[in-house]
KEGUGU-568600 format. One record per residue (C-alpha): x, y, z. Coordinates in Angstrom, 1 decimal. Layout:
KEGUGU-568600
+--------+--------+--------+
|      u |      v |      w |
+--------+--------+--------+
|      X |      Y |      Z |
...
+--------+--------+--------+
***
This chain:
KEGUGU-568600
+--------+--------+--------+
|      u |      v |      w |
+--------+--------+--------+
|    3.9 |   -3.3 |   35.2 |
|    5.5 |   -3.0 |   31.8 |
|    4.0 |   -1.0 |   28.9 |
|    3.2 |   -4.2 |   27.0 |
|    1.3 |   -5.6 |   30.1 |
|   -0.6 |   -2.3 |   30.4 |
|   -1.4 |   -2.5 |   26.7 |
|   -2.8 |   -6.1 |   27.1 |
|   -5.2 |   -4.9 |   29.8 |
|   -6.9 |   -2.2 |   27.7 |
|   -6.1 |   -2.4 |   23.9 |
|   -7.3 |   -4.4 |   20.9 |
|   -4.8 |   -4.6 |   18.1 |
|   -5.4 |   -4.9 |   14.3 |
|   -5.1 |   -8.2 |   12.5 |
|   -4.4 |   -9.9 |   15.8 |
|   -6.0 |  -12.9 |   17.5 |
|   -5.8 |  -11.4 |   21.0 |
|   -6.3 |  -14.7 |   22.8 |
|   -3.1 |  -16.3 |   21.4 |
|   -0.9 |  -13.4 |   20.4 |
|    2.2 |  -12.8 |   22.5 |
|    2.6 |   -9.4 |   24.2 |
|    3.4 |   -6.7 |   21.7 |
|    6.9 |   -5.1 |   21.6 |
|    6.7 |   -1.8 |   23.4 |
|    8.5 |    0.8 |   21.2 |
|    9.3 |    4.1 |   22.9 |
|   11.5 |    5.9 |   20.3 |
|   12.5 |    5.9 |   16.7 |
|   15.8 |    6.9 |   15.1 |
|   16.4 |    6.7 |   11.4 |
|   15.7 |    3.1 |   10.2 |
|   15.5 |    1.9 |   13.8 |
|   12.8 |    1.4 |   16.4 |
|   14.0 |    1.4 |   20.1 |
|   12.0 |   -0.7 |   22.6 |
|   11.2 |    0.0 |   26.2 |
|   14.0 |   -2.3 |   27.3 |
|   16.5 |   -0.7 |   25.0 |
|   16.5 |   -3.4 |   22.3 |
|   16.8 |   -1.9 |   18.8 |
|   14.8 |   -3.2 |   15.8 |
|   15.6 |   -2.4 |   12.2 |
|   12.4 |   -1.4 |   10.6 |
|   12.7 |   -3.2 |    7.3 |
|    9.0 |   -2.8 |    6.4 |
|    8.8 |    0.9 |    7.1 |
|    6.1 |    0.3 |    9.8 |
|    3.5 |   -1.0 |    7.4 |
|    5.0 |    0.8 |    4.4 |
|    4.4 |    4.3 |    5.6 |
|    7.9 |    5.5 |    6.7 |
|    9.8 |    7.0 |    3.8 |
|   12.7 |    8.9 |    5.3 |
|   13.3 |    7.4 |    8.7 |
|   11.8 |    7.8 |   12.2 |
|   11.7 |   11.2 |   14.0 |
|   13.2 |   12.9 |   10.9 |
|   14.4 |   16.4 |   12.1 |
|   13.0 |   18.2 |    9.0 |
|    9.5 |   16.8 |    9.4 |
|    9.7 |   17.3 |   13.2 |
|   10.6 |   20.9 |   12.8 |
|    7.9 |   21.7 |   10.2 |
|    5.2 |   19.9 |   12.2 |
|    6.2 |   21.6 |   15.4 |
|    6.0 |   25.0 |   13.8 |
|    2.6 |   24.2 |   12.4 |
|    1.3 |   23.0 |   15.8 |
|    2.2 |   26.4 |   17.2 |
|    0.4 |   28.2 |   14.4 |
|   -2.8 |   26.3 |   13.5 |
|   -3.6 |   22.8 |   14.6 |
|   -7.0 |   22.4 |   12.8 |
|   -9.8 |   24.2 |   11.0 |
|  -12.8 |   22.8 |    9.4 |
|  -12.4 |   22.4 |    5.7 |
|  -16.0 |   23.2 |    4.6 |
|  -16.0 |   26.9 |    3.8 |
|  -12.5 |   27.4 |    5.0 |
|   -9.0 |   26.7 |    3.7 |
|   -5.4 |   27.1 |    5.0 |
|   -1.9 |   27.4 |    3.4 |
|   -0.7 |   23.8 |    4.0 |
|   -3.7 |   22.3 |    2.3 |
|   -3.3 |   24.5 |   -0.8 |
|    0.5 |   24.1 |   -0.9 |
|    0.4 |   20.3 |   -0.6 |
|   -2.2 |   20.0 |   -3.4 |
|   -0.1 |   22.3 |   -5.6 |
|    3.0 |   20.3 |   -4.9 |
|    1.3 |   16.9 |   -5.5 |
|   -0.3 |   18.1 |   -8.8 |
|    3.2 |   19.1 |  -10.0 |
|    4.5 |   15.5 |   -9.7 |
|    1.4 |   13.4 |  -10.3 |
|    0.5 |   12.3 |  -13.9 |
|   -0.8 |   15.2 |  -16.1 |
|   -4.3 |   13.7 |  -16.0 |
|   -4.7 |   14.7 |  -12.4 |
|   -6.3 |   18.1 |  -11.9 |
|   -7.9 |   18.2 |   -8.4 |
|   -7.1 |   16.9 |   -4.9 |
|   -9.7 |   15.7 |   -2.4 |
|   -8.4 |   15.1 |    1.1 |
|   -9.4 |   12.3 |    3.5 |
|   -7.5 |   10.5 |    6.3 |
|   -6.3 |    7.0 |    5.3 |
|   -5.7 |    4.7 |    2.3 |
|   -9.0 |    2.8 |    2.6 |
|  -11.0 |    6.0 |    2.7 |
|   -9.1 |    7.4 |   -0.3 |
|  -10.4 |    4.3 |   -2.1 |
|  -14.0 |    4.9 |   -0.8 |
|  -13.8 |    8.4 |   -2.2 |
|  -12.5 |    7.2 |   -5.6 |
|  -15.4 |    4.7 |   -5.9 |
|  -18.0 |    7.2 |   -4.9 |
|  -16.5 |    9.8 |   -7.4 |
|  -16.7 |    7.3 |  -10.2 |
|  -20.2 |    6.1 |   -9.5 |
|  -21.7 |    9.6 |   -8.8 |
|  -20.1 |   10.9 |  -12.0 |
|  -22.3 |    8.6 |  -14.0 |
|  -25.3 |    9.3 |  -11.8 |
|  -24.8 |   13.0 |  -12.3 |
|  -24.7 |   12.5 |  -16.0 |
|  -28.0 |   10.5 |  -16.0 |
|  -26.4 |    7.1 |  -16.4 |
|  -27.0 |    5.5 |  -13.0 |
|  -26.9 |    2.0 |  -14.5 |
|  -23.1 |    2.3 |  -14.8 |
|  -22.3 |    1.1 |  -11.3 |
|  -20.2 |   -2.1 |  -11.9 |
|  -16.5 |   -2.0 |  -10.8 |
|  -13.8 |   -4.3 |  -12.2 |
|  -10.9 |   -5.3 |   -9.9 |
|   -8.1 |   -7.9 |   -9.7 |
|   -9.1 |  -11.1 |   -8.0 |
|   -6.2 |  -11.1 |   -5.5 |
|   -6.3 |   -7.4 |   -4.8 |
|   -6.5 |   -5.6 |   -1.4 |
|   -7.8 |   -2.0 |   -1.2 |
|   -8.7 |   -1.6 |    2.5 |
|  -11.0 |   -2.7 |    5.2 |
|  -13.9 |   -0.3 |    4.9 |
|  -17.0 |   -1.6 |    3.1 |
|  -16.4 |   -0.2 |   -0.4 |
|  -12.7 |   -1.0 |   -0.2 |
|  -13.6 |   -4.6 |    1.0 |
|  -16.0 |   -4.9 |   -1.9 |
|  -13.3 |   -4.3 |   -4.5 |
|  -10.8 |   -6.5 |   -2.7 |
|  -10.2 |  -10.3 |   -2.8 |
|  -12.8 |  -12.4 |   -1.0 |
|  -10.9 |  -13.8 |    2.0 |
|  -10.9 |  -14.4 |    5.8 |
|  -10.9 |  -10.6 |    6.0 |
|  -14.2 |  -10.1 |    4.2 |
|  -16.0 |  -13.4 |    4.9 |
|  -18.2 |  -12.2 |    7.8 |
|  -19.4 |   -9.3 |    5.7 |
|  -19.9 |  -11.0 |    2.3 |
|  -23.7 |  -10.5 |    2.1 |
|  -23.2 |   -6.8 |    2.6 |
|  -20.5 |   -6.2 |   -0.1 |
|  -21.5 |   -4.9 |   -3.5 |
|  -20.9 |   -7.1 |   -6.5 |
|  -17.7 |   -6.7 |   -8.4 |
|  -16.4 |   -8.3 |  -11.5 |
|  -13.0 |   -9.8 |  -10.8 |
|  -10.3 |  -10.5 |  -13.4 |
|   -7.0 |  -12.3 |  -12.9 |
|   -3.7 |  -10.6 |  -12.4 |
|   -1.8 |  -10.5 |  -15.7 |
|    1.4 |  -12.1 |  -14.4 |
|    3.9 |  -13.3 |  -16.9 |
|    2.5 |  -16.0 |  -19.2 |
|   -1.1 |  -15.1 |  -18.5 |
|   -1.3 |  -11.7 |  -20.1 |
|   -3.4 |  -12.7 |  -23.2 |
|   -5.9 |  -14.5 |  -21.0 |
|   -6.5 |  -11.6 |  -18.7 |
|   -6.7 |   -9.1 |  -21.6 |
|   -9.4 |  -11.3 |  -23.0 |
|  -11.3 |  -11.2 |  -19.7 |
|  -11.1 |   -7.4 |  -19.6 |
|  -12.2 |   -7.1 |  -23.3 |
|  -15.3 |   -9.2 |  -22.6 |
|  -16.3 |   -7.2 |  -19.5 |
|  -15.6 |   -3.8 |  -21.1 |
|  -18.4 |   -4.4 |  -23.7 |
|  -21.1 |   -4.3 |  -21.0 |
|  -23.1 |   -1.1 |  -20.6 |
|  -23.0 |   -1.1 |  -16.8 |
|  -19.3 |   -0.8 |  -16.1 |
|  -18.1 |    2.4 |  -14.4 |
|  -14.5 |    1.8 |  -13.4 |
|  -11.5 |   -0.5 |  -13.1 |
|   -9.5 |   -0.2 |   -9.8 |
|   -6.1 |   -1.8 |   -9.5 |
|   -2.8 |   -1.8 |   -7.6 |
|   -0.4 |   -0.8 |  -10.4 |
|    2.4 |   -3.3 |  -11.0 |
|    2.5 |   -4.7 |   -7.4 |
|   -0.3 |   -6.3 |   -5.4 |
|    1.0 |   -5.7 |   -1.9 |
|   -1.0 |   -7.8 |    0.5 |
|   -1.4 |  -10.6 |   -2.1 |
|    2.3 |  -11.2 |   -1.5 |
|    4.0 |   -8.5 |   -3.5 |
|    2.7 |  -10.1 |   -6.7 |
|    4.3 |   -8.2 |   -9.6 |
|    3.3 |   -7.9 |  -13.3 |
|    4.6 |   -5.9 |  -16.2 |
|    3.6 |   -2.3 |  -17.3 |
|    2.9 |   -3.5 |  -20.8 |
|    0.2 |   -5.9 |  -19.6 |
|   -1.4 |   -3.2 |  -17.5 |
|   -1.3 |   -0.7 |  -20.4 |
|   -3.2 |   -3.2 |  -22.5 |
|   -5.9 |   -3.5 |  -19.9 |
|   -6.1 |    0.3 |  -19.5 |
|   -6.3 |    0.9 |  -23.3 |
|   -9.4 |   -1.3 |  -23.3 |
|  -10.9 |    0.8 |  -20.5 |
|  -10.1 |    4.0 |  -22.3 |
|  -11.8 |    2.8 |  -25.5 |
|  -15.0 |    2.0 |  -23.6 |
|  -15.0 |    5.2 |  -21.4 |
|  -14.4 |    3.1 |  -18.2 |
|  -12.7 |    5.1 |  -15.5 |
|   -9.1 |    4.1 |  -14.5 |
|   -8.5 |    4.2 |  -10.8 |
|   -4.9 |    3.6 |   -9.7 |
|   -4.6 |    2.6 |   -6.0 |
|   -1.1 |    3.9 |   -5.3 |
|   -1.5 |    3.9 |   -1.5 |
|    1.5 |    1.5 |   -1.3 |
|    3.3 |    2.1 |   -4.6 |
|    3.3 |    5.9 |   -4.5 |
|    6.2 |    8.2 |   -3.5 |
|    9.1 |    6.4 |   -5.0 |
|    8.6 |    2.7 |   -4.0 |
|    8.7 |    1.3 |   -7.5 |
|   11.7 |    3.2 |   -8.8 |
|    9.7 |    6.1 |  -10.1 |
|    7.7 |    8.7 |   -8.1 |
|    4.5 |    6.7 |   -8.9 |
|    3.9 |    3.3 |  -10.4 |
|    1.7 |    5.0 |  -12.9 |
|    4.9 |    6.8 |  -14.2 |
|    5.8 |    3.4 |  -15.7 |
|    2.7 |    3.4 |  -17.8 |
|    1.6 |    4.9 |  -21.2 |
|   -2.1 |    5.1 |  -20.2 |
|   -2.6 |    7.4 |  -17.2 |
|   -5.3 |    7.1 |  -14.5 |
|   -8.4 |    9.2 |  -14.2 |
|   -8.4 |    8.9 |  -10.4 |
|   -5.5 |    8.1 |   -8.0 |
|   -5.6 |    7.0 |   -4.3 |
|   -2.7 |    8.0 |   -2.1 |
|   -1.8 |    7.6 |    1.6 |
|    0.9 |    5.7 |    3.5 |
|    4.1 |    7.5 |    2.4 |
|    2.2 |   10.7 |    1.8 |
|    3.3 |   12.2 |    5.1 |
|    6.5 |   10.2 |    5.4 |
|    4.8 |    8.0 |    8.0 |
|    4.2 |   11.0 |   10.4 |
|    0.5 |   11.6 |   10.3 |
|   -2.7 |   10.0 |    9.0 |
|   -3.7 |   11.6 |    5.7 |
|   -5.3 |   10.4 |    2.5 |
|   -5.6 |   11.9 |   -1.0 |
|   -7.9 |   11.1 |   -3.9 |
|   -6.9 |   13.0 |   -7.0 |
|   -8.9 |   13.1 |  -10.2 |
|   -9.2 |   14.5 |  -13.7 |
|  -10.8 |   17.8 |  -14.6 |
|  -13.6 |   15.9 |  -16.4 |
|  -14.6 |   14.1 |  -13.2 |
|  -14.5 |   17.3 |  -11.1 |
|  -16.6 |   19.2 |  -13.6 |
|  -19.4 |   16.6 |  -13.6 |
|  -20.1 |   17.7 |  -10.0 |
|  -20.4 |   21.4 |  -10.9 |
|  -24.1 |   22.4 |  -11.1 |
|  -26.8 |   24.7 |   -9.8 |
|  -28.5 |   21.5 |   -8.8 |
|  -27.2 |   20.9 |   -5.2 |
|  -28.0 |   17.2 |   -5.4 |
|  -25.0 |   16.8 |   -7.7 |
|  -22.6 |   17.9 |   -4.9 |
|  -20.0 |   15.4 |   -3.7 |
|  -21.4 |   14.8 |   -0.2 |
|  -18.4 |   13.3 |    1.4 |
|  -16.1 |   14.6 |    4.2 |
|  -14.4 |   14.1 |    7.5 |
|  -13.9 |   16.1 |   10.6 |
|  -10.2 |   16.1 |   10.1 |
|  -10.2 |   16.7 |    6.3 |
|   -7.0 |   18.5 |    5.3 |
|   -5.8 |   18.8 |    8.8 |
|   -3.1 |   21.5 |    8.8 |
|   -0.6 |   19.4 |   10.8 |
|   -1.0 |   16.4 |    8.5 |
|   -0.7 |   18.5 |    5.4 |
|    2.4 |   20.2 |    6.7 |
|    3.9 |   16.7 |    7.4 |
|    3.1 |   15.9 |    3.8 |
|    4.9 |   19.1 |    2.6 |
|    8.0 |   18.3 |    4.6 |
|    8.0 |   14.7 |    3.4 |
|    7.7 |   16.0 |   -0.2 |
|   10.7 |   18.2 |    0.4 |
|   12.8 |   15.2 |    1.3 |
|   11.3 |   12.9 |   -1.4 |
|   12.3 |   15.3 |   -4.2 |
|   15.8 |   16.0 |   -2.9 |
|   18.7 |   14.5 |   -5.0 |
|   19.8 |   12.5 |   -2.0 |
|   16.5 |   10.7 |   -1.8 |
|   16.6 |    9.8 |   -5.5 |
|   20.2 |    8.5 |   -5.0 |
|   19.1 |    6.4 |   -1.9 |
|   16.2 |    4.8 |   -3.8 |
|   18.5 |    3.9 |   -6.7 |
|   21.1 |    2.5 |   -4.2 |
|   18.4 |    0.3 |   -2.4 |
|   17.1 |   -0.9 |   -5.7 |
|   20.6 |   -1.9 |   -6.9 |
|   21.3 |   -3.7 |   -3.6 |
|   18.0 |   -5.6 |   -3.8 |
|   18.8 |   -6.6 |   -7.4 |
|   22.2 |   -7.9 |   -6.4 |
|   20.8 |   -9.9 |   -3.5 |
|   18.1 |  -11.4 |   -5.7 |
|   20.9 |  -12.8 |   -7.9 |
|   22.5 |  -14.2 |   -4.7 |
|   19.3 |  -16.1 |   -4.0 |
|   18.6 |  -17.3 |   -7.5 |
|   18.5 |  -21.1 |   -7.8 |
|   19.1 |  -21.8 |   -4.1 |
|   17.1 |  -24.7 |   -2.5 |
|   14.2 |  -23.5 |   -0.5 |
|   13.6 |  -20.4 |   -2.6 |
|   10.7 |  -20.5 |   -5.0 |
|   10.9 |  -17.0 |   -6.5 |
|   12.4 |  -13.6 |   -5.8 |
|   10.5 |  -10.5 |   -7.0 |
|   11.9 |   -7.0 |   -7.1 |
|   10.7 |   -3.6 |   -8.3 |
|   12.5 |   -0.5 |   -7.1 |
|   12.8 |   -0.5 |   -3.3 |
|   10.4 |   -3.5 |   -3.0 |
|   11.9 |   -7.0 |   -2.6 |
|    9.9 |  -10.1 |   -2.0 |
|   11.3 |  -13.6 |   -1.3 |
|    8.9 |  -16.5 |   -1.7 |
|   10.1 |  -19.6 |    0.2 |
|    9.2 |  -23.1 |   -1.0 |
|   10.3 |  -26.2 |    1.0 |
|   10.4 |  -28.9 |   -1.7 |
|    7.9 |  -31.3 |   -0.1 |
|    6.2 |  -29.3 |    2.6 |
|    3.9 |  -26.4 |    1.4 |
|    1.8 |  -27.0 |    4.5 |
|    4.7 |  -25.9 |    6.7 |
|    4.1 |  -22.3 |    5.7 |
|    1.3 |  -21.6 |    8.2 |
|    3.6 |  -22.7 |   11.1 |
|    6.8 |  -21.1 |    9.6 |
|    5.1 |  -17.7 |    9.3 |
|    5.3 |  -17.2 |   13.0 |
|    8.8 |  -18.8 |   13.1 |
|    9.9 |  -16.4 |   10.4 |
|    8.7 |  -13.4 |   12.4 |
|   10.3 |  -14.7 |   15.6 |
|   13.6 |  -15.4 |   13.9 |
|   13.7 |  -11.9 |   12.5 |
|   12.9 |  -10.2 |   15.8 |
|   15.6 |  -12.3 |   17.5 |
|   18.1 |  -10.8 |   15.1 |
|   16.8 |   -7.3 |   15.7 |
|   14.9 |   -7.0 |   12.4 |
|   11.3 |   -6.1 |   11.9 |
|    9.8 |   -8.2 |    9.1 |
|    6.1 |   -9.1 |    8.7 |
|    5.7 |  -12.3 |    6.5 |
|    2.8 |  -12.8 |    4.2 |
|    2.4 |  -16.5 |    4.5 |
|    5.5 |  -18.0 |    2.9 |
|    6.5 |  -14.7 |    1.4 |
|    8.8 |  -12.3 |    3.2 |
|    9.1 |   -8.8 |    1.8 |
|   11.5 |   -5.9 |    2.4 |
|   10.2 |   -2.4 |    1.9 |
|   12.5 |   -0.1 |    3.9 |
|   12.8 |    3.6 |    4.7 |
|   15.0 |    5.2 |    2.1 |
|   17.6 |    6.2 |    4.8 |
|   18.6 |    2.5 |    5.4 |
|   22.3 |    2.0 |    4.9 |
|   24.0 |   -0.7 |    2.9 |
|   25.2 |   -2.4 |    6.2 |
|   21.7 |   -2.3 |    7.5 |
|   20.4 |   -3.9 |    4.3 |
|   23.0 |   -6.6 |    4.7 |
|   21.5 |   -7.4 |    8.1 |
|   18.1 |   -7.8 |    6.5 |
|   19.5 |  -10.0 |    3.7 |
|   21.3 |  -12.2 |    6.2 |
|   18.1 |  -12.6 |    8.1 |
|   16.4 |  -13.7 |    4.9 |
|   19.1 |  -16.3 |    4.3 |
|   18.6 |  -17.5 |    7.9 |
|   14.9 |  -18.0 |    7.1 |
|   15.9 |  -20.2 |    4.1 |
|   17.9 |  -22.4 |    6.5 |
|   14.8 |  -22.6 |    8.7 |
|   12.7 |  -23.7 |    5.7 |
|   15.2 |  -26.4 |    4.7 |
|   15.3 |  -27.8 |    8.2 |
|   11.5 |  -27.8 |    8.5 |
|   11.1 |  -29.6 |    5.2 |
|   12.8 |  -32.7 |    6.7 |
|   10.3 |  -32.9 |    9.5 |
|    7.0 |  -34.9 |    9.4 |
|    3.9 |  -32.8 |    9.7 |
|    0.2 |  -33.3 |    9.1 |
|   -0.8 |  -33.3 |    5.4 |
|   -2.7 |  -30.0 |    5.7 |
|   -2.4 |  -27.1 |    8.0 |
|   -4.6 |  -24.0 |    7.3 |
|   -2.8 |  -21.1 |    5.8 |
|   -2.6 |  -17.8 |    7.6 |
|   -4.5 |  -15.1 |    5.8 |
|   -2.3 |  -12.4 |    4.3 |
|   -2.0 |   -9.3 |    6.4 |
+--------+--------+--------+
***
């Protein structure tokens, strides 16, 4: 029995309709930008395994550091205890995060880092005797995770529908994409005047799961300036955009107004271990200091600040800050920009969006928008048949690779995107029902 067949007998996969899904690809090894399957087939990991892998699979530097840590200390509870890796990683992060960040709180994934951020903001006002300040503002098309608080501040969708009665109310504003900036600024200005608003949470410059929707730093700065004038906390969810993805170490580095709270995960350990970080300003931290124990931040996890995960984070940070990594990120961004020019104006292409190492191609058959639901699976199958791992978001296919990817490997990805365009053009000539339900973004 193959590994995939054994999997099918015992496992339940995320974002997967298990009744209709094909058997998963059984990966047994990773090497640089490649994943190697049980049958020896190689797949170029053009999406960094859900955006987590920064430096390539099985990187020797991370492997060595993690191995040494495992032989030294695998775990210790983090209430009343500490250890070198947790302290060193926090010190290293605070050196490169925006200067507004003063403290690091560890958790274990991106959604949980968002939960921590929301709880920090709300309890801050509770501790200061302003419990009425509990409203969060978020972007209408945002995605911040699948736990209940993270779902509450995310777009209402097929992901959240079964739980809608249990989610707390959020004020949603539109994304300030080009041409809509003034309208969205007015939305924020109106909401900010209310006395019950605590925080604004956002994905800076790129909304990932919404389809790599991009907007300009100037528009976001305008929204954040309004928040600052009304003492509304600024929460930057950099789970996806952090650690060099946008051309700078953090998307917030593109901004004039800096966050009060930041959420980090995914690339934090270079894709090696599960780890989350919520950093915050000194003012937020100090609001929890009190002789009154009820003002304590009562949040934690069994594996908070796990030494092995923190060590993976330190090793990934070593690689991220090396000159070679800066050069690789610039090289990838330049290659993306050149390919975007190659696609400009071609039939079947609605739009190409690019920021740093993130590239998104939005396909648009001239008369057949309803094809997208069917083409999504065909896009995926086409990429896999060419040895490339891509995960379409409806009619949008994005590339977000490990920084070690070579120019030749990028060309393989680009050629696959061009082959998808041919698929779109062929499908647009077929006759289909007028309406086919869209796949939810995942």
